[in-house]
N, C-alpha and C positions, 0 to 999 in steps of 0.2 A: 683052157685059154685064159691068159691074164686079163684082169679088168684094167682098162686104160683110164688113168686119172691125170688130168692136167691141173696143176696148182699154179695160179697166176696172181702175182702181186704186181699189177701193171702200173707203169708210170709213162705219161705222155713223153714222146721223143720225136715229135714231128719236126722234120727238117733239122735234126740235131739240136733242137731246143729241148733240153732235158729238164723235166719238171722236178724230179727227185733223183738225187745222185747216190742213194743208198742201195746197197745190195739187198736182195729179197730174203732177208734172214728169216722172216716169219714163216713163209711157205717152205723154206729150207728145213726148218724144224719139223714141219708136218711130213715132208718126204722122208726125213730121217726115221721118224717113228713108223711110217708105212713100210719102208724098206726092211726094218727090223721085224715088225710084228706081222706083216702080211707076206713078206718074202716074194717068191716067184709068182704068187697069185695076183700080184699087183704090179703094174707097170706105171710108175708115177714119174712125171716130168715137171720141172719147175720153169716158170717163165717170168721175165721182167719186162721184156719189150713187146709191144703189141704186134709188130710186124712178124715176129717169130711165132707168136701164138697163132696168128691168122694163117701163116704158112703151114704150121703143124695141123691145125684143124682142117685145112683143105686136103692135106694128105691123109689124115685119119681123124675122123670125128671121135672125141673121147666118150667113154661111158659115163664119166663123172667130170664135171668142170667145177673147180673150187676157186672162188674169187675173193680177194681182199676188198675191204670197204673202208676207205679213209676219205677225208674231205677232198683230197686231190685226185681221187681215182674212182669215185662212185659211178659217175656216168660212163666212163669207158668200160668199167666192169659190167655195167648193165648192158652196154652195147654188145659186148662179147657174149653175154648171157643170151640176148635175143638172137645173135648169130648162131650160137650153138643149137638153140631150139629150132631154128630154120633149117639147119643142116641135118639135124637128127633129133626129132621131137622127143624121143624117150631118153635123151641125155639128162642125167640128174644134175641140176644146177644148184650149187650150194654157195652161199655168200656168208662171210664172217668178218668181223672187225668192229672197232669201237664206234663207227659212224652210224649209230642207230639210237633212237630216242631212249630215254631212261624210264619212261612210264610204260607199263605193260600194254595198255590199250593203244597207245601210239605206236608201240612196236608191232602190234597186230595190223594196224593200219598201214604201216610201212611195207609189210609184206603184201598186204591186200592190193596196194597200189602198184605193185611191181610183179605182174603176172609172169614175167620171164624167169622169176626165181621160184624154185621149189622149196627151198630150205634156208633158214638163217640160223647160224651158230652164235649163241650168246657167250661172251667172255672168251677165254683162251681156247684155242682150237688145236693145240699141239697133239693131244691124244684123241679128242673127240672126232677129228677129221678121219682118222684111221678107223675108229669105231663105226662111223656112218658108212664108210666104204665097205667094211666087213658085213654090216647089216644088209647093205644093198646087194652085195654078192650072194649072201645067204638067201635073199629073196628072189634070186634068179634075175637080177637087174630089173625088177618090177617096182616102179615107184608106188603103185597102188598097194602092193603088199608091204612095202617099206613103211608107208604112211600109217599102217595099222599098228605099228610098234610104238612103244612109249620110250622116247629117247630124251634124256635130260638136257638142259641148257639149249633148247631148240625151239624154234617156231617153224611150223610146216603145214602144208595143206593136207587135209584128209577129206576127200570128196569136195563138198562145198563148204567145209568147215575149216577154220584156222585153229590149229592146236598150238598151245604155248606151254612149255614146261619150264619151271623156274630155273634160274641159273644156279649151278652147283658151286659151292665154295672152292677156292683154290687150295687143294690139299696135296697134290702130287709133288714128289721130289723133282726139282728141275733136272737133276743129273739122270733121271729116268729117260730124258730126251737125248738120244745120241747126238753127238756134235756134228752139225752139217759142214763144219770146216774140216774136221779130222777124217770124216768119211768121204771127202772129195765132192760133196754135193754142190758147194759154192764155187768150184774151180772155174766153171765156164764164165763166171761173172767178173773175173779179173781181166777186164777188157780196157782198162785205162780211162773209162768214163764213170764207172760206179765205184764208190768208196766202200770199203768194208764197214759193215754195221755190226757192232759187237755188244754183247750184253753180259754183265757180270752178276746182276741181280734183277729181281722183279718186285714191283710193288712200291708204295709210297706211304709213309706214316701221316702225311698231311692231308687236309680235307678241303682243299681249294675248290670252290664251286664252279670255276671256269674250266677245270681240267677233268678229263675222264678218269684219271688216276686218283682224283680226290674222292671218288665214290667208295662206299664201304667194301665193295668187291676187291679193290686193290690195296686196302690198308695194311695187309700183312706182307712183310718183306721176306722174300726167300732168295737163296743164293746158289750160284753155280760153284762147284768145287774149285779151289784155287789151282790145283795141279792141272786140272782140265784147262783152265783159263791160260795158264802159262804155256801149255802145249799149243793151244789155239793161236796165241800171239806169235809164237815161233813159226807155226805153219803159215800164218797169213803173211808174216814178214818175208819168208822165203819166196812165197808166190808173188808178192809185190816186186821183189828184186828181180825175179826171173821173167815175169810176164808184163809188168806195167810200172817200171820204176819212176815214171812221171807222176804217179798217184801218191801224193804225200799225206793224204788225209786219212784219219781214222775217226769214225763217228761212234760214240758210245751211247747206247739207248737208255742207260740208267737215268732215272729222274733226279738222283741225288749223288752223283759220283763224287767220291772223295770224303764223304761224311762218315763212313763206317770204318771200324778199327782196322779192317784188312785192306782197305783201299790203297794206302801208301805202299804196301807190299806189291799190290797189283800194278801200281804205277812203276814199281821197280822192274816188272816184266817188260813194260813198255820202254823203259830206259834201256834195257838190254837189247831190245829190238832196234832201237835207234843206233846203238853201237854196232850191232851185227849186220843190219840191213839198210841203214840210212833212212829208216821209216819208223814211226810217223813224224813228219815235220810239223803237222798241225793236228790237234786233237779237238774235235767238236763234241763238247759234252756239257750237260747242265750240272754244275757242281752243287754240292750239298748246301742246304739252307742253314744248318747248324754245324757245330764242331769245326771252327775255323782252323785250329791247329792241324787237324788231319788234312783238310783241303790244301793248306799251304804246303805240307810235306808231300802230298801227292803231286802238286805242281812242280816242286823243286826236283822231283825224281825224273822228270821228263824234259828238263832243260828248257823250260819256257814254252814248250809246244802246247801245253794245256793252259787255257786262259780261265781265270776265275770268272764264273758266270753267276752273278748275284741276281737271282730272279725275285725282285722285290714287288713288281707289279704296281704298287703304290706305297707311299709312306704315310698316308693319312689313316689314322686309327679307326675312324668310322668306316671308311672303305674296307679296310682289312677285316673288320668285324662282319661287314656285309658279305664278304666272300669267304668267310670262315678261315682266315689266314692268320689269326692272332696268335697261334701257337708257334709261329716262327720267330726266332729271336732276332730282332732288328739290331740289337747290340752286337751280334756276331758280325754283321756287315761292317760296322765301324771298326771293329777289331781287325777284321781281315784287311781292310783298306790301308790301315796304318802299316801292317806288315808287308803287304803287297808292294806299296810304293817304296818302302824302305829297302826292299830286296831287289828292286828293279824288275819285278814281274808285272804282268798286265791283268787288268780285270775288265769284266763285261757285265752289264746289267740289262734288265728289261723292265719296261713300264707298259701298262695296258691302258689305253685311252677308253673312256666311256664305261668304266666299271660302275657298279651300283653305288650311288652317293658321291661319285667323283664330280668335281667342278673343274672349270678351266684353271682356277686359282690353285686348287689342291694338286692338280696334275702338274702344273708348272712348278709348284713348290717341291714336289718329288723330283722332278727333272733337275732343278737347280741344286738340290741337295746331292744328287748323284754326281753332278759335275764338280761341285765343291769338294766332294770326297775323292776326286781324282780318278773316277771310273773312266777307263780308256775307250769304252764303246758302250753306248746306251741304245739298246734296241727299243724303238718306240712302236709298239704294236697297237692294233685296234682290237676292241673286244669282239671276238668271234663267238657266235652262239653255236658251239660244237654239240652235235647230237651226242647223247650219252652223259652230258654234264648236268649238274643240278641247276646251273644258271640258264640252261636251255629249256627247262621245264615250263609248262604253261603257267603255273602259279608265279614263277620268278618273272616271267615276261610282264605279267599284269602288275605285280608288286612294285616294280621299278619303272613302269611305263616305258619299256624299251620300244624305240622306233628303229626299225632295221632296214637295210638295203642289201642288195646282192651285188657282189663283184666276182670276177673270175679269179680263182686261185692261181697264184703266179705260175706262168708258163704251162698251165694245165689245160692244154687244148691239142687237137689234132684232127686230121682228116684220114679216115679209114674206109677203104673200099668205096670211096666217093662220098662218104657221110662225115660231116663235121661234128665233133664232140667237144663240149666245153664243160668245165667243172666250176659251178658257182659255189660261193661260200657266203654265209649270212653274217653280216657285221652290224653292230650297234652304232648308230650315228647320232642318236640323241636319247636322253633319259629325262627323268623328272628333275635332274640336277644339272644337266648339260645340254645346251641348245645346239642345233646343227651349225650355226654360225661360230660358236665357240669350238665345236669339233674342227671346223676348217682352220680356225686360227691356231689351234693346237698342232694341226698338221704342218703349218708353216714353221712353228718352232721345231718340229721334228726334222724338217728339211735343213734348217740352219745347224741343228745338232749333228745331223748326218754328215754335213760338209766339213764342219770345223772342229767337232769334238771327237767323233768316232775314229778309231784306229790311232788315236793319239797324234793326229796330224799337226795340231797346234800345241802340243804339250809344252814345248820349250817357251812359247809365248805365254801360256798360262802360268808357267813357273816364274817367268820374269815378273809378271803381274803380282804373283804371290810374294815375291821377294820385296816388293814395294807396298805390301799390305793391301793389295787390291784383290778381291775375291775372284775366283774363276767365273762364278756366276755373274758378277758385274760385267765382265768382258763379254760373256755369252749374251746377256740381255742387250748390251750395246751393239753387238754384232747383229742381233735380230733386228734392231731398229735400223741399222745401216743397210742391211739387205732389203728390208721391206721398203725403204725410202730410195733405194738406188734406181736411177733412171737409165742405167746402161745395161751391159750384158748380164751382170749378176741379177739385177731385178727382172730381166726377161726370163732367166732360168726359173726364178721363184714363181713368176706368173704362169709359166708353162706347167710347172709342177702343180699349182693349185687348179689349173684348168683340167689337168688329167685326174686330179683328186676328185673333182666333181664328176668328171666324165666316166669314171670307172664304176659309178654307182647306178644300180638299176632297181626298179620296184619289184621285179620277180625274176626267177630263173628264165622264164619264157622271153621276157623283154631282153635280158642279157643275150640269150642265144640269137634272137632276131637281129640284134645290133652287130654281133661279131660274125655271123654266118653270111658273109659276103666275100667275094674273091679279094677285094681291096683290103678289107680288115684282116682277113686271114694272112695276107702277105705282110701287113704291118705287125701282126702277132709274131710271125716267123722271124722278123727282123728285130724284134724286141722293142719296137716303137710304142706298142701298147700291150696291156695284159701282163705286165711284170710287177714286181714289188717296186713301186715308184720311188720310195725313199732311197732304196739301195741303188736303183738305176740312176737317178739324178745326182745322188752323192758321188757315185763312181764317175760319172761324166765330168762333174765339176772338179773332182780331185785328180783325175788322171788325164783329162783332155783339156780342161779350161781352168787350170789352177792359177795361172798368172792373174787374171782379173779378180778371182776370189781372194787370192793372197793380198792383192793390192788393197781391197776393201778391208780385209782383216788388219793389215798393218796400219793403215790410216786410222782406223777406229781405235785400235789398241794404243797407238801413239797419243792420240788426243785424250784418251782415258787416263793414261799415265801422266801426261802433262797436267791434266786437271787435278791429279793427286800429288803434284809437286815433284815430278820426276826430274825436271831441269834443276831444281834446287838440291835435290838429294843425290843426283848423279851428275857431277860437274861436266863430264864429257859426254853427256847423254846424246846429243845430236850426232856426234861422230860415231859413237858406239852403235847407235840405232841404225845407222847406214849399213854397217857390217852385219848387224843382227838381222836386219830385214832380208838381206841377201841370203843369209844362212837359212832363214825360214823358207824362202822360195826354193832354194837349190837343194835343200836336204830331202825334199819330197820327190818321190818317183813320179814322173809324168811321161806321157808319150802316146803315140798312136800305134806303135808296133812293139814287138818284144825287144827288138834291138834298141829302140828309143827308151823303153822303160828301164833297161838294164845298163845303159851307157853311163860313163862318168861325165861329169861336168866340172868346170873350173872357173874361178874368178880371183880377183885380187882383193886381199883383206889386210887390215891393220891390227885386228884384234884376234886373240886366241879364244874364240867362242867356245870351243870344245872344252878347254880347261875351265873356263868360267862356269859352264854348265856342270862339269864334274865337281866343282866346289860348292854347288848349291845356289848358283845365281846371286852372288853377293852384290849389294848396292855399290860397293867400291869396285868399279870396273877399270879404273885407270891402270892398275897393276897388270892387267891382261893386254895392255897396249904393246904392240911389238915395235922394235926400233925402226923397222922399215916395212913397207908393204911386201907381203909374200904371196905366193900362189897357194890358194886353197883348192884342193881337189875333193870333190864329192863323188863317192863311188859305193856301190853295193859290195858287201863281202862276197867272196866266191860262192859261199853256201847260200846266201840270200838271193843272189843272181840266179843260181841254179833253181832254187825253189820257185822264183817268180816265172822263169821260163817254163818250168814244168806246169805251173798253173795255167799259163797261157796256152800250152799245148793241150791241156784237158778241157778248158772252158772257152778258149778263144777270146776275141776282143770286140765282139758285138756288144750292143748295149746290155743285153741279158748276160753275156759272158763276163763283162766287167763287174756287174753286181755280184755274181757268184765268186769271182776272183777275190774281191775285197773281203768276202766272208770266209774264204778257204785258204788264205795264206796267213802266216804269222805277221804280227804287226811290224816287226823289224824288217821284213822283206819289202816294205814300202818306204823305208827310210835309208838314205845313203849315209855312210860314214864320212867324216871329214878328215882329211889328211893335210897338214900344213907342210909345204916344202920350204926348206931353209933358204933357198936361193931367192934373190929379189924378184918380184913379179914384173912381168912385162907391163908397162904402163897401158898398153892397148888391150890387155887381156880382158876378154869378155866371156860371159857364160856361153857354153855351147848350146 
């Protein structure tokens, strides 16, 4: 009789609030190895959704339950571990994943404090998972007998003793793992909700202390065969087209995609899939830290679907030394931005607040440098103390005087069999160089950045400022002052954001659970009112539902800034031109409460050819773009972008949580209408729809 193994990479999906939208590739690899190496002696099944795992366990309790462990699913994995033990006490419960401390003694404590777990796998489990199952089968499904064996890269119980064997170096050839795509293992997850998660290599040559892959274990980079990758992309594209054509996203797991010599060729495979299957329209990937020319070529081969992701974290040299990131070439970022902006491509970056040695001033300096460089989206993260990283170690906490709080990982909650489960994450809110009050002020800057900078929403306004020798960061800082001083709707949004920023922080995981574990708060969680990434949520609401008041503040602020810099003297028809330009700013941006509103065209009367002026680089001489008569200007999404946006709405919906996901999962251009000038005179009464 076959040994029954359930492999679960769970993600909360309570009331269709999906915490992670990636397909469970990790456990797919494990099943692929088990299917090949254990054959008919092993009946392995893969699970992503908790309800399906619960149903399967009730129908047949597994002999082995293997659970992944990340910051967003540790507690739900533990919940199902306890449930498995209650159903069948002799079930072997194995957990693996990066979310465990880096210090051996704390690893032992981790297992000791989780009696529902029998075993913890350290490092990659693609092959070790099958080896443990084989050992368990050889032992007659006796954990007592299994625990007497010595198995590498493992922590497990042997009677009253905790056994820990050191992690083994990563030496296996990646192509020894059968493809979970080409073997059909991932077929059931093409459901229109989960995006394909694809991996072309593993490992990272950098040593960043805040990242699990910065540890020595991951420093060697290994690669999957290119022909295998080409076949996988063709397979995935065919499945997308046949089963879930609304899913336009591909997520690439590589930590440095585009940096290696072969990556442009791999992007060519993706470009072919776009031609053959209309997928992917958006590629979510962390692009390489060095080798800008390869990254740019990789981007160009996918028609703008891949956004340059410049993970700088900080631009302060002392901070970079503190986090062991000085081996990354910052000059590569500048080189990339020159090429990216010149070729009409988009870039994204991220900064981390509260890194060791960071102050409010250095953090703001990094943020404004990114804005001046023309980065189209700056992700402002907080410093998470991730288990498995050097920064989370006990000595690092003491060295930098970290003060931490707990908040719920975004959307990571659910009620299962009547029990509420929440996923806390530990974040740094002050250090020996950053006070908590400065932390809060930095978060206010993040809000303003999210509304006005990200997705290139005000790119044309920033470009106008640059044409008159006004830096982008000067406008950004003026916008921050205007938003914080606003006594109306815009100021109310900022105040609500800061209240939630404070309110999401708790002193312990227990305090967090006590707060959220009420019917009222669980309902608020399910509606996206609380418990989400609040910068994304508030930015999405401001930009898609409340854009008019935010645009009014931006235009008034920018106009005064430009006037202060002599715009009236340098642009003779400034006032008349500004009137048209302001309407262009408002109407170009997609807004609405429904898919129909988001994708509808709008129109107005204009006297200037703003599109041509932009195409010529925003020259100060605007008079030559003045039209002989007022004409109708229609703003509409291209058919392709309207389709992409409608598909995104179909996948993520238009709740507060859905809007935040939508902003991160569509191409930038899908949120900007094109302008078409009609040659007929405009109706004097024409108004924007």
